[in-house]
Structure formats: structure tokens, C-alpha cells
C-alpha positions as CSV (number, residue, x, y, z in Angstrom):
1,M,8.7,-15.3,-0.8
2,I,9.6,-18.8,-0.4
3,V,13.1,-18.0,1.1
4,E,11.2,-15.6,3.6
5,Q,8.9,-18.5,4.5
6,L,11.7,-20.9,5.1
7,T,13.8,-18.3,6.9
8,A,11.2,-17.5,9.4
9,R,9.7,-20.9,9.8
10,S,12.4,-23.2,9.0
11,I,9.9,-25.3,6.9
12,M,7.2,-24.7,4.5
13,E,4.4,-27.2,3.7
14,P,3.7,-27.1,-0.3
15,S,-0.1,-26.3,0.7
16,A,1.2,-22.7,1.6
17,L,1.8,-22.2,-2.2
18,Y,-2.1,-22.2,-2.6
19,E,-2.5,-19.5,0.4
20,P,-1.7,-15.6,0.6
21,P,0.9,-14.3,0.0
22,F,1.5,-16.5,-3.0
23,L,-2.0,-16.2,-4.2
24,L,-1.5,-12.4,-4.7
25,L,0.9,-13.3,-7.5
26,N,-1.8,-15.3,-9.4
27,D,-5.2,-16.3,-8.3
28,G,-4.9,-19.6,-9.9
29,G,-1.9,-20.6,-7.3
30,P,1.2,-22.2,-8.6
31,D,-0.5,-24.4,-11.1
32,E,-1.6,-21.4,-13.1
33,F,1.6,-19.0,-12.3
34,F,3.7,-22.0,-13.7
35,A,1.1,-23.2,-16.3
36,G,3.2,-25.2,-19.0
37,K,6.2,-25.6,-16.7
38,E,5.4,-28.8,-14.9
39,T,9.1,-29.5,-14.6
40,T,9.5,-26.4,-12.4
41,M,6.6,-27.4,-10.4
42,G,7.9,-30.9,-9.7
43,A,11.2,-29.5,-8.7
44,L,9.7,-26.9,-6.3
45,F,7.6,-29.6,-4.4
46,Q,10.5,-32.0,-4.6
47,T,12.7,-29.4,-2.9
48,L,10.2,-28.3,-0.3
49,A,9.9,-32.1,0.6
50,S,13.7,-32.6,0.8
51,L,13.8,-29.5,3.4
52,E,11.2,-31.5,5.7
53,P,13.1,-32.8,8.9
54,Q,13.8,-36.4,9.0
55,I,13.4,-38.3,12.3
56,D,15.7,-40.9,12.7
57,V,14.4,-44.0,14.9
58,V,17.0,-45.7,16.8
59,D,16.4,-49.2,18.1
């Protein structure tokens, strides 16, 4: 589902993981879905952040 979101929109806010269609996997969201796997959660959020567009400011 993440790949589909990124393909369709080129960006995905981490907050989208707490909304449908992701909530269909687990009502508790990614925190409950990946319970006990904090490293996985951290990597997921870090990866999404790295895909955000970067704005270069030129003087």
C-alpha cells in the first residue's frame, strides 16, 4: 500500500499510516501492527521523511 501511495502521489505523509486504507490492516495503526518492532517503525518513518521533496534556497 505504501508503494501505491508513493506511485500515485510521489509523497506520503507519515500520518497517512494512521488512516484508511492502512487502518484496515490493524485498528491500532502501525504502532500496534509493528508492536515490538520499534526499529522497523523508525526505519519506515525515516524512509518516508527521506522521500520528501527538498527545497534548495539560492542566494
